[in-house]
N, C-alpha and C positions, 0 to 999 in steps of 0.2 A: 504494500500500500504506500503510495506517495504522500507527501505533505499535502498536495492539492486534493487528493482523495479524502484525507482526514478532515480537511477544512470543509469540503463539500458535503460531508455526511456526518455531522456531529449528532449526538455526542460521541466522543472518542475517549477511550481509556487505554492507558498503556503503563507498563511497569516503569518506575523511576530508576535513576542511576544507582550508584553504589552508596549514596548518602544514607545514613541511618535515619529512618523516618521517625517523626514525632507523632504523626497521625497516620491512619491507614490510607486515607483518600483525600487528595487535594483537587478541588474543582476550580478551574480558571474560567472567569466570565469576562471577556472583553466586551465593552459596550460604548456606544456613541448615541446619546440623546434618546434612550428608550422610554423615558417617562415612567409611568407607574408599572409598566411591564417588568422593569428591573426588580423592584421590591417584591412583587407578586411571585415572580419566577424563583428568585433566590429564597424566599420564604418556603415555597413548596419543596425546593431541593433540600434545604436544611431540615425541614420537618420529616421528609422521607428518610434521609440519611440517619437522623436521630432515632426515628422509629425502628430502623433496621439495626440499631446498635453499632453503627459504623463510626469510628472516630474520624473526624473530617475537619477541613478548613475550606472556606470559599474565598478565593482571591478575585475580587472584582476590580477590573482595570479600565479606567476611563480612557477613551481614545479621542482626544480633542472634543470631549463632550461639553456642551454649553447650556444644557437644560437643568443642571443642578441635581440630576437624578441620583448621583452618588450619595447625596445627603439622606436619601430615603432609606438607606441601608443601616443607618445608625441604630445600634442596639441589637442587631441580629446576632444570635449565637454563632460563633465560629466563623464570622465573616469579617474580612479585612478589605479595605478599599484603598486603591491607589489612584490619585488624580494628578500624577506628575505631568506638567505641561510639555515635557519633552517626548512623551508617548503620544504619537500622532496618528498611528494606524493600527489595524488589527494585528499585523505581524509583530510589531514592536510590543504590543500588549501581551500577546501570547508568549513571546520570548521572555518578557519581564515576569509574567506569571509562572512560567515553567521554572525560571531561575530561582524564584523565591519559594516555590512549593516545597513543603516538608513531608508530603505523603509518600507512602510506599508505592502507591498508584496515583497517577495524575490523569484527570479528564478535563475536557473543556466543552462548553456549550456555546452555541451561536445565538445570543439573545437578540441580535439585530435582524435575524432571518425572518422571513414571512411566516414561518410555521411556529407553532407553539412548542416549547420545550417540555418534554415528558420526563420528569424526574425518575420514573420507573425504568425508562430506557437507559438512563445513566447508571442506575444501580445494576441493571442487567449487564451492562458493559463491564462494570466492576467484577461481577460474578464470573463472567467469561474470562477476564484477565487473570483472576485468581486461579481459575481452573487451568488455563494455559500455563501459568507459572508452575503449578503443581505437576502438570504433565512434563514440562521441560526439566524439572528437578529429578524426575524418575528416568530420564534418558541416559 
């Protein structure tokens, strides 16, 4: 799978590098002016991960966002927001999010896409990545 395929078909989950994780799952959410969709989507993601007893962090990264939507995430459990003015596009936001992620697995969602993000698909991606890691360990 190429990077273009991953970006075209989120959510995507993959095993992180050799860094010792502090949480099991990091979710990177790049965004640009999503309005109320941002809070609603991140709330649903965190509720599902919490209900599944998955330790997680959500890294929301603004990409030249001007609508103030990053402020709507204040107080959400496990959610960290970056609104660095030097991050101007989705690629830079993903790079930043991946570099700061502390999870054993890292996923991302496209909050700016025309389709609604299904948190259960994200969790299913995590389960598939766990299974693939277990299979690879037995080879």
